[in-house]
N, CA, C and O atoms as a GROMACS GRO file, in nm:
protein
  480
    1MET      N    1   1.269   0.844  -0.623
    1MET     CA    2   1.252   0.736  -0.527
    1MET      C    3   1.401   0.693  -0.479
    1MET      O    4   1.495   0.685  -0.557
    2PHE      N    5   1.408   0.668  -0.348
    2PHE     CA    6   1.563   0.620  -0.289
    2PHE      C    7   1.531   0.504  -0.215
    2PHE      O    8   1.445   0.503  -0.127
    3VAL      N    9   1.598   0.411  -0.247
    3VAL     CA   10   1.619   0.276  -0.226
    3VAL      C   11   1.730   0.236  -0.178
    3VAL      O   12   1.834   0.246  -0.244
    4ARG      N   13   1.727   0.175  -0.036
    4ARG     CA   14   1.858   0.115   0.026
    4ARG      C   15   1.800  -0.053   0.083
    4ARG      O   16   1.686  -0.076   0.125
    5THR      N   17   1.898  -0.143   0.073
    5THR     CA   18   1.873  -0.265   0.102
    5THR      C   19   1.947  -0.309   0.206
    5THR      O   20   2.066  -0.277   0.211
    6ARG      N   21   1.894  -0.383   0.301
    6ARG     CA   22   1.995  -0.452   0.387
    6ARG      C   23   1.915  -0.605   0.428
    6ARG      O   24   1.800  -0.636   0.397
    7VAL      N   25   2.008  -0.681   0.501
    7VAL     CA   26   1.984  -0.834   0.504
    7VAL      C   27   1.852  -0.835   0.629
    7VAL      O   28   1.851  -0.768   0.732
    8ASN      N   29   1.753  -0.925   0.583
    8ASN     CA   30   1.603  -0.941   0.648
    8ASN      C   31   1.618  -1.039   0.686
    8ASN      O   32   1.671  -1.132   0.626
    9ARG      N   33   1.562  -1.041   0.826
    9ARG     CA   34   1.516  -1.185   0.907
    9ARG      C   35   1.389  -1.191   0.908
    9ARG      O   36   1.342  -1.280   0.979
   10ARG      N   37   1.295  -1.104   0.836
   10ARG     CA   38   1.180  -1.136   0.860
   10ARG      C   39   1.075  -1.200   0.805
   10ARG      O   40   1.122  -1.252   0.704
   11LYS      N   41   0.943  -1.231   0.814
   11LYS     CA   42   0.886  -1.316   0.724
   11LYS      C   43   0.848  -1.262   0.578
   11LYS      O   44   0.816  -1.335   0.484
   12TYR      N   45   0.857  -1.130   0.572
   12TYR     CA   46   0.862  -1.087   0.428
   12TYR      C   47   0.972  -0.966   0.431
   12TYR      O   48   0.994  -0.892   0.527
   13PRO      N   49   1.032  -0.965   0.311
   13PRO     CA   50   1.149  -0.892   0.294
   13PRO      C   51   1.092  -0.733   0.313
   13PRO      O   52   0.984  -0.689   0.272
   14ARG      N   53   1.188  -0.668   0.380
   14ARG     CA   54   1.153  -0.516   0.373
   14ARG      C   55   1.283  -0.447   0.305
   14ARG      O   56   1.400  -0.483   0.316
   15VAL      N   57   1.228  -0.334   0.228
   15VAL     CA   58   1.342  -0.243   0.160
   15VAL      C   59   1.312  -0.093   0.236
   15VAL      O   60   1.203  -0.054   0.277
   16ASP      N   61   1.426  -0.029   0.242
   16ASP     CA   62   1.420   0.112   0.287
   16ASP      C   63   1.358   0.188   0.130
   16ASP      O   64   1.427   0.197   0.028
   17VAL      N   65   1.257   0.221   0.139
   17VAL     CA   66   1.192   0.312   0.025
   17VAL      C   67   1.104   0.420   0.041
   17VAL      O   68   0.995   0.404   0.096
   18GLU      N   69   1.141   0.524  -0.001
   18GLU     CA   70   1.049   0.664   0.013
   18GLU      C   71   0.908   0.648  -0.110
   18GLU      O   72   0.909   0.677  -0.230
   19ILE      N   73   0.820   0.603  -0.042
   19ILE     CA   74   0.708   0.634  -0.152
   19ILE      C   75   0.571   0.713  -0.076
   19ILE      O   76   0.555   0.720   0.046
   20GLN      N   77   0.511   0.748  -0.144
   20GLN     CA   78   0.413   0.850  -0.113
   20GLN      C   79   0.301   0.761  -0.041
   20GLN      O   80   0.251   0.666  -0.100
   21VAL      N   81   0.266   0.795   0.084
   21VAL     CA   82   0.160   0.713   0.170
   21VAL      C   83   0.071   0.821   0.258
   21VAL      O   84   0.122   0.910   0.328
   22THR      N   85  -0.072   0.799   0.244
   22THR     CA   86  -0.157   0.886   0.351
   22THR      C   87  -0.188   0.762   0.465
   22THR      O   88  -0.205   0.644   0.434
   23VAL      N   89  -0.191   0.811   0.592
   23VAL     CA   90  -0.241   0.743   0.685
   23VAL      C   91  -0.333   0.828   0.786
   23VAL      O   92  -0.304   0.937   0.835
   24GLN      N   93  -0.435   0.762   0.804
   24GLN     CA   94  -0.563   0.829   0.892
   24GLN      C   95  -0.584   0.735   0.963
   24GLN      O   96  -0.582   0.614   0.938
   25GLY      N   97  -0.613   0.813   1.096
   25GLY     CA   98  -0.655   0.735   1.250
   25GLY      C   99  -0.596   0.822   1.359
   25GLY      O  100  -0.565   0.941   1.348
   26GLY      N  101  -0.586   0.740   1.474
   26GLY     CA  102  -0.572   0.790   1.591
   26GLY      C  103  -0.667   0.839   1.670
   26GLY      O  104  -0.778   0.862   1.620
   27ALA      N  105  -0.641   0.867   1.814
   27ALA     CA  106  -0.743   0.927   1.904
   27ALA      C  107  -0.836   1.037   1.830
   27ALA      O  108  -0.958   1.046   1.839
   28GLU      N  109  -0.742   1.123   1.750
   28GLU     CA  110  -0.841   1.241   1.688
   28GLU      C  111  -0.875   1.227   1.526
   28GLU      O  112  -0.935   1.312   1.461
   29SER      N  113  -0.829   1.117   1.483
   29SER     CA  114  -0.845   1.061   1.335
   29SER      C  115  -0.805   1.185   1.283
   29SER      O  116  -0.884   1.275   1.254
   30LEU      N  117  -0.650   1.193   1.267
   30LEU     CA  118  -0.590   1.294   1.208
   30LEU      C  119  -0.511   1.215   1.049
   30LEU      O  120  -0.472   1.101   1.024
   31THR      N  121  -0.515   1.327   0.978
   31THR     CA  122  -0.448   1.239   0.846
   31THR      C  123  -0.312   1.312   0.800
   31THR      O  124  -0.287   1.432   0.790
   32PHE      N  125  -0.245   1.215   0.780
   32PHE     CA  126  -0.111   1.241   0.744
   32PHE      C  127  -0.037   1.200   0.602
   32PHE      O  128  -0.016   1.084   0.567
   33LYS      N  129  -0.001   1.320   0.525
   33LYS     CA  130   0.056   1.251   0.420
   33LYS      C  131   0.189   1.270   0.418
   33LYS      O  132   0.246   1.378   0.440
   34THR      N  133   0.241   1.164   0.392
   34THR     CA  134   0.410   1.150   0.410
   34THR      C  135   0.473   1.052   0.316
   34THR      O  136   0.415   1.016   0.214
   35GLU      N  137   0.599   1.006   0.352
   35GLU     CA  138   0.657   0.905   0.248
   35GLU      C  139   0.700   0.795   0.371
   35GLU      O  140   0.739   0.813   0.486
   36THR      N  141   0.679   0.691   0.303
   36THR     CA  142   0.752   0.569   0.407
   36THR      C  143   0.880   0.556   0.411
   36THR      O  144   0.948   0.600   0.318
   37ARG      N  145   0.929   0.499   0.505
   37ARG     CA  146   1.084   0.486   0.513
   37ARG      C  147   1.145   0.341   0.508
   37ARG      O  148   1.265   0.312   0.506
   38ASP      N  149   1.030   0.252   0.508
   38ASP     CA  150   1.036   0.131   0.458
   38ASP      C  151   0.936   0.076   0.455
   38ASP      O  152   0.846   0.133   0.516
   39VAL      N  153   0.897  -0.063   0.384
   39VAL     CA  154   0.789  -0.112   0.329
   39VAL      C  155   0.818  -0.254   0.304
   39VAL      O  156   0.912  -0.286   0.231
   40SER      N  157   0.734  -0.352   0.367
   40SER     CA  158   0.722  -0.490   0.336
   40SER      C  159   0.567  -0.512   0.321
   40SER      O  160   0.483  -0.423   0.334
   41ALA      N  161   0.539  -0.666   0.285
   41ALA     CA  162   0.409  -0.733   0.290
   41ALA      C  163   0.342  -0.714   0.440
   41ALA      O  164   0.221  -0.724   0.456
   42GLY      N  165   0.413  -0.692   0.522
   42GLY     CA  166   0.372  -0.734   0.660
   42GLY      C  167   0.354  -0.558   0.719
   42GLY      O  168   0.290  -0.537   0.822
   43GLY      N  169   0.404  -0.469   0.658
   43GLY     CA  170   0.393  -0.346   0.750
   43GLY      C  171   0.480  -0.240   0.688
   43GLY      O  172   0.543  -0.265   0.585
   44ILE      N  173   0.485  -0.129   0.742
   44ILE     CA  174   0.525   0.001   0.686
   44ILE      C  175   0.597   0.066   0.787
   44ILE      O  176   0.579   0.018   0.898
   45ARG      N  177   0.672   0.158   0.781
   45ARG     CA  178   0.754   0.265   0.878
   45ARG      C  179   0.743   0.391   0.810
   45ARG      O  180   0.771   0.416   0.693
   46VAL      N  181   0.700   0.463   0.895
   46VAL     CA  182   0.673   0.616   0.835
   46VAL      C  183   0.722   0.724   0.930
   46VAL      O  184   0.763   0.682   1.039
   47ARG      N  185   0.726   0.839   0.912
   47ARG     CA  186   0.747   0.949   1.019
   47ARG      C  187   0.630   1.028   0.996
   47ARG      O  188   0.578   1.069   0.892
   48LEU      N  189   0.599   1.039   1.121
   48LEU     CA  190   0.465   1.129   1.126
   48LEU      C  191   0.493   1.273   1.225
   48LEU      O  192   0.586   1.279   1.306
   49ASP      N  193   0.418   1.360   1.208
   49ASP     CA  194   0.440   1.470   1.287
   49ASP      C  195   0.363   1.489   1.448
   49ASP      O  196   0.385   1.578   1.530
   50SER      N  197   0.269   1.378   1.456
   50SER     CA  198   0.201   1.363   1.579
   50SER      C  199   0.205   1.239   1.639
   50SER      O  200   0.242   1.142   1.574
   51PHE      N  201   0.172   1.230   1.756
   51PHE     CA  202   0.190   1.078   1.853
   51PHE      C  203   0.070   1.024   1.777
   51PHE      O  204  -0.022   1.099   1.745
   52ILE      N  205   0.068   0.874   1.745
   52ILE     CA  206  -0.047   0.806   1.765
   52ILE      C  207  -0.030   0.674   1.852
   52ILE      O  208   0.073   0.609   1.837
   53GLU      N  209  -0.113   0.638   1.931
   53GLU     CA  210  -0.087   0.520   2.028
   53GLU      C  211  -0.067   0.397   1.962
   53GLU      O  212  -0.112   0.372   1.850
   54ALA      N  213   0.004   0.317   2.033
   54ALA     CA  214   0.016   0.176   1.974
   54ALA      C  215  -0.119   0.136   1.988
   54ALA      O  216  -0.200   0.189   2.064
   55GLN      N  217  -0.146   0.011   1.888
   55GLN     CA  218  -0.270  -0.064   1.859
   55GLN      C  219  -0.393   0.012   1.813
   55GLN      O  220  -0.505  -0.040   1.801
   56SER      N  221  -0.356   0.168   1.783
   56SER     CA  222  -0.480   0.225   1.727
   56SER      C  223  -0.469   0.170   1.558
   56SER      O  224  -0.377   0.126   1.489
   57PRO      N  225  -0.617   0.198   1.534
   57PRO     CA  226  -0.629   0.126   1.373
   57PRO      C  227  -0.586   0.269   1.302
   57PRO      O  228  -0.597   0.386   1.339
   58VAL      N  229  -0.538   0.216   1.199
   58VAL     CA  230  -0.512   0.331   1.067
   58VAL      C  231  -0.560   0.321   0.935
   58VAL      O  232  -0.519   0.215   0.887
   59ALA      N  233  -0.615   0.373   0.869
   59ALA     CA  234  -0.628   0.365   0.720
   59ALA      C  235  -0.491   0.406   0.676
   59ALA      O  236  -0.415   0.491   0.725
   60VAL      N  237  -0.476   0.312   0.553
   60VAL     CA  238  -0.321   0.340   0.491
   60VAL      C  239  -0.387   0.331   0.349
   60VAL      O  240  -0.467   0.248   0.305
   61VAL      N  241  -0.324   0.448   0.287
   61VAL     CA  242  -0.338   0.440   0.118
   61VAL      C  243  -0.182   0.470   0.050
   61VAL      O  244  -0.123   0.578   0.047
   62LEU      N  245  -0.147   0.369   0.008
   62LEU     CA  246  -0.001   0.342  -0.045
   62LEU      C  247   0.015   0.368  -0.181
   62LEU      O  248  -0.052   0.294  -0.252
   63GLY      N  249   0.101   0.471  -0.254
   63GLY     CA  250   0.106   0.474  -0.385
   63GLY      C  251   0.220   0.428  -0.432
   63GLY      O  252   0.318   0.499  -0.454
   64LEU      N  253   0.212   0.270  -0.454
   64LEU     CA  254   0.322   0.194  -0.506
   64LEU      C  255   0.373   0.265  -0.654
   64LEU      O  256   0.289   0.306  -0.734
   65PRO      N  257   0.490   0.274  -0.676
   65PRO     CA  258   0.543   0.296  -0.809
   65PRO      C  259   0.514   0.213  -0.931
   65PRO      O  260   0.589   0.219  -1.028
   66ASP      N  261   0.409   0.135  -0.930
   66ASP     CA  262   0.422   0.001  -1.003
   66ASP      C  263   0.312   0.040  -1.104
   66ASP      O  264   0.285  -0.061  -1.170
   67GLY      N  265   0.252   0.128  -1.136
   67GLY     CA  266   0.154   0.172  -1.245
   67GLY      C  267   0.016   0.099  -1.230
   67GLY      O  268  -0.059   0.067  -1.322
   68GLN      N  269  -0.001   0.079  -1.098
   68GLN     CA  270  -0.129   0.036  -1.047
   68GLN      C  271  -0.192   0.162  -0.945
   68GLN      O  272  -0.127   0.249  -0.886
   69PRO      N  273  -0.330   0.142  -0.944
   69PRO     CA  274  -0.401   0.246  -0.862
   69PRO      C  275  -0.338   0.218  -0.722
   69PRO      O  276  -0.296   0.106  -0.691
   70PRO      N  277  -0.335   0.335  -0.632
   70PRO     CA  278  -0.268   0.303  -0.480
   70PRO      C  279  -0.377   0.180  -0.407
   70PRO      O  280  -0.499   0.165  -0.409
   71LEU      N  281  -0.279   0.117  -0.353
   71LEU     CA  282  -0.353   0.027  -0.246
   71LEU      C  283  -0.354   0.083  -0.110
   71LEU      O  284  -0.268   0.135  -0.038
   72GLU      N  285  -0.545   0.043  -0.096
   72GLU     CA  286  -0.599   0.090   0.017
   72GLU      C  287  -0.616  -0.014   0.092
   72GLU      O  288  -0.661  -0.119   0.049
   73THR      N  289  -0.574   0.009   0.238
   73THR     CA  290  -0.594  -0.127   0.352
   73THR      C  291  -0.604  -0.043   0.458
   73THR      O  292  -0.590   0.079   0.473
   74VAL      N  293  -0.633  -0.151   0.542
   74VAL     CA  294  -0.608  -0.076   0.728
   74VAL      C  295  -0.519  -0.144   0.793
   74VAL      O  296  -0.496  -0.262   0.770
   75GLY      N  297  -0.446  -0.054   0.903
   75GLY     CA  298  -0.354  -0.134   0.978
   75GLY      C  299  -0.373  -0.097   1.122
   75GLY      O  300  -0.470  -0.034   1.165
   76GLN      N  301  -0.259  -0.147   1.204
   76GLN     CA  302  -0.265  -0.099   1.345
   76GLN      C  303  -0.140  -0.029   1.388
   76GLN      O  304  -0.029  -0.072   1.356
   77VAL      N  305  -0.154   0.060   1.447
   77VAL     CA  306   0.002   0.106   1.473
   77VAL      C  307   0.064   0.000   1.587
   77VAL      O  308  -0.002  -0.037   1.684
   78THR      N  309   0.186  -0.038   1.561
   78THR     CA  310   0.255  -0.152   1.650
   78THR      C  311   0.357  -0.075   1.730
   78THR      O  312   0.408  -0.131   1.827
   79TRP      N  313   0.399   0.077   1.690
   79TRP     CA  314   0.484   0.115   1.795
   79TRP      C  315   0.502   0.280   1.726
   79TRP      O  316   0.489   0.302   1.605
   80CYS      N  317   0.532   0.376   1.818
   80CYS     CA  318   0.561   0.524   1.766
   80CYS      C  319   0.620   0.575   1.867
   80CYS      O  320   0.570   0.582   1.979
   81VAL      N  321   0.748   0.622   1.830
   81VAL     CA  322   0.869   0.657   1.926
   81VAL      C  323   0.931   0.822   1.863
   81VAL      O  324   0.979   0.835   1.750
   82ARG      N  325   0.921   0.903   1.935
   82ARG     CA  326   0.966   1.033   1.926
   82ARG      C  327   1.113   1.019   1.880
   82ARG      O  328   1.197   0.955   1.943
   83GLU      N  329   1.138   1.087   1.762
   83GLU     CA  330   1.266   1.089   1.729
   83GLU      C  331   1.350   1.205   1.831
   83GLU      O  332   1.295   1.290   1.900
   84LYS      N  333   1.479   1.182   1.819
   84LYS     CA  334   1.551   1.259   1.916
   84LYS      C  335   1.561   1.401   1.858
   84LYS      O  336   1.546   1.497   1.933
   85ARG      N  337   1.588   1.419   1.724
   85ARG     CA  338   1.590   1.546   1.671
   85ARG      C  339   1.461   1.605   1.590
   85ARG      O  340   1.383   1.546   1.515
   86LEU      N  341   1.466   1.735   1.629
   86LEU     CA  342   1.334   1.795   1.583
   86LEU      C  343   1.322   1.809   1.434
   86LEU      O  344   1.431   1.807   1.376
   87LEU      N  345   1.223   1.822   1.364
   87LEU     CA  346   1.192   1.859   1.251
   87LEU      C  347   1.201   2.022   1.235
   87LEU      O  348   1.113   2.098   1.275
   88SER      N  349   1.306   2.058   1.179
   88SER     CA  350   1.286   2.228   1.147
   88SER      C  351   1.217   2.290   1.271
   88SER      O  352   1.244   2.274   1.390
   89ARG      N  353   1.124   2.361   1.215
   89ARG     CA  354   1.045   2.474   1.330
   89ARG      C  355   0.914   2.380   1.364
   89ARG      O  356   0.846   2.410   1.461
   90LYS      N  357   0.880   2.267   1.285
   90LYS     CA  358   0.748   2.201   1.326
   90LYS      C  359   0.758   2.134   1.427
   90LYS      O  360   0.656   2.068   1.446
   91GLY      N  361   0.859   2.117   1.525
   91GLY     CA  362   0.841   2.048   1.650
   91GLY      C  363   0.910   1.882   1.608
   91GLY      O  364   0.997   1.845   1.528
   92ALA      N  365   0.820   1.810   1.708
   92ALA     CA  366   0.876   1.668   1.725
   92ALA      C  367   0.826   1.579   1.620
   92ALA      O  368   0.708   1.583   1.584
   93ALA      N  369   0.921   1.493   1.568
   93ALA     CA  370   0.846   1.381   1.460
   93ALA      C  371   0.860   1.256   1.521
   93ALA      O  372   0.948   1.236   1.604
   94TYR      N  373   0.766   1.158   1.481
   94TYR     CA  374   0.781   1.015   1.546
   94TYR      C  375   0.778   0.922   1.436
   94TYR      O  376   0.703   0.923   1.339
   95ASP      N  377   0.870   0.841   1.465
   95ASP     CA  378   0.901   0.711   1.383
   95ASP      C  379   0.768   0.606   1.437
   95ASP      O  380   0.733   0.570   1.549
   96THR      N  381   0.722   0.581   1.320
   96THR     CA  382   0.593   0.503   1.352
   96THR      C  383   0.572   0.377   1.265
   96THR      O  384   0.559   0.387   1.143
   97GLY      N  385   0.567   0.243   1.340
   97GLY     CA  386   0.570   0.141   1.256
   97GLY      C  387   0.406   0.083   1.268
   97GLY      O  388   0.348   0.068   1.375
   98ILE      N  389   0.350   0.056   1.136
   98ILE     CA  390   0.263  -0.012   1.113
   98ILE      C  391   0.221  -0.135   1.064
   98ILE      O  392   0.250  -0.167   0.949
   99SER      N  393   0.158  -0.207   1.136
   99SER     CA  394   0.122  -0.339   1.083
   99SER      C  395   0.032  -0.337   0.968
   99SER      O  396  -0.054  -0.250   0.977
  100LEU      N  397   0.027  -0.418   0.846
  100LEU     CA  398  -0.106  -0.400   0.760
  100LEU      C  399  -0.166  -0.541   0.785
  100LEU      O  400  -0.131  -0.652   0.746
  101THR      N  401  -0.276  -0.496   0.868
  101THR     CA  402  -0.362  -0.601   0.930
  101THR      C  403  -0.475  -0.668   0.842
  101THR      O  404  -0.524  -0.774   0.881
  102ASP      N  405  -0.516  -0.612   0.732
  102ASP     CA  406  -0.605  -0.638   0.658
  102ASP      C  407  -0.573  -0.661   0.494
  102ASP      O  408  -0.649  -0.628   0.402
  103LEU      N  409  -0.468  -0.712   0.483
  103LEU     CA  410  -0.436  -0.714   0.332
  103LEU      C  411  -0.491  -0.846   0.279
  103LEU      O  412  -0.458  -0.947   0.341
  104ASN      N  413  -0.564  -0.857   0.182
  104ASN     CA  414  -0.604  -0.936   0.093
  104ASN      C  415  -0.501  -1.003   0.042
  104ASN      O  416  -0.388  -0.954   0.046
  105PHE      N  417  -0.530  -1.145  -0.021
  105PHE     CA  418  -0.386  -1.220  -0.099
  105PHE      C  419  -0.326  -1.131  -0.218
  105PHE      O  420  -0.204  -1.125  -0.230
  106ALA      N  421  -0.405  -1.065  -0.301
  106ALA     CA  422  -0.379  -0.997  -0.416
  106ALA      C  423  -0.274  -0.882  -0.382
  106ALA      O  424  -0.171  -0.865  -0.446
  107HIS      N  425  -0.318  -0.797  -0.261
  107HIS     CA  426  -0.262  -0.685  -0.196
  107HIS      C  427  -0.113  -0.726  -0.144
  107HIS      O  428  -0.012  -0.660  -0.166
  108ARG      N  429  -0.122  -0.862  -0.062
  108ARG     CA  430   0.008  -0.889  -0.004
  108ARG      C  431   0.120  -0.944  -0.105
  108ARG      O  432   0.241  -0.939  -0.080
  109GLU      N  433   0.061  -1.002  -0.230
  109GLU     CA  434   0.150  -1.039  -0.346
  109GLU      C  435   0.190  -0.932  -0.410
  109GLU      O  436   0.308  -0.922  -0.443
  110ARG      N  437   0.108  -0.841  -0.435
  110ARG     CA  438   0.162  -0.712  -0.500
  110ARG      C  439   0.292  -0.639  -0.427
  110ARG      O  440   0.396  -0.599  -0.481
  111LEU      N  441   0.254  -0.637  -0.286
  111LEU     CA  442   0.360  -0.583  -0.200
  111LEU      C  443   0.499  -0.664  -0.210
  111LEU      O  444   0.612  -0.620  -0.232
  112ILE      N  445   0.457  -0.801  -0.185
  112ILE     CA  446   0.580  -0.890  -0.198
  112ILE      C  447   0.663  -0.885  -0.366
  112ILE      O  448   0.786  -0.891  -0.371
  113ARG      N  449   0.606  -0.878  -0.455
  113ARG     CA  450   0.675  -0.854  -0.543
  113ARG      C  451   0.723  -0.693  -0.597
  113ARG      O  452   0.801  -0.673  -0.691
  114PHE      N  453   0.670  -0.604  -0.529
  114PHE     CA  454   0.737  -0.458  -0.516
  114PHE      C  455   0.857  -0.466  -0.448
  114PHE      O  456   0.955  -0.406  -0.493
  115ALA      N  457   0.865  -0.534  -0.340
  115ALA     CA  458   0.995  -0.530  -0.242
  115ALA      C  459   1.097  -0.629  -0.320
  115ALA      O  460   1.219  -0.614  -0.317
  116GLN      N  461   1.027  -0.737  -0.393
  116GLN     CA  462   1.152  -0.818  -0.429
  116GLN      C  463   1.206  -0.745  -0.589
  116GLN      O  464   1.318  -0.772  -0.630
  117SER      N  465   1.131  -0.673  -0.651
  117SER     CA  466   1.206  -0.597  -0.747
  117SER      C  467   1.289  -0.500  -0.714
  117SER      O  468   1.355  -0.448  -0.804
  118LEU      N  469   1.304  -0.459  -0.583
  118LEU     CA  470   1.397  -0.379  -0.534
  118LEU      C  471   1.507  -0.428  -0.478
  118LEU      O  472   1.600  -0.350  -0.458
  119LEU      N  473   1.519  -0.555  -0.443
  119LEU     CA  474   1.587  -0.645  -0.400
  119LEU      C  475   1.693  -0.716  -0.493
  119LEU      O  476   1.814  -0.722  -0.475
  120TYR      N  477   1.614  -0.769  -0.604
  120TYR     CA  478   1.669  -0.848  -0.700
  120TYR      C  479   1.725  -0.753  -0.817
  120TYR      O  480   1.780  -0.802  -0.916
   0.00000   0.00000   0.00000
């Protein structure tokens, strides 16, 4: 697991961390098994190999390394930008921000604790 911290001015602490995530959704209901680029209690950033339109609803399964079952929730794509460089022979890659729109209190607290454990 790779972790890098930075100064945050967001509502929730955001940490650069690579953890397993599954994202399902978009116009074609595609399923992506990938890693996060960063995580907070408000959202995640991932790299996908296909474009997903902003405002698209997605299902998210986040495998936090905290000994608990994966966190399952829904979110909404807030932005999706094609990366300038290509991913080897697979073609384009898309840096994608997902807002976690349906977190209950326990899930949000779990994400806050996870992020804080990496910051302090």
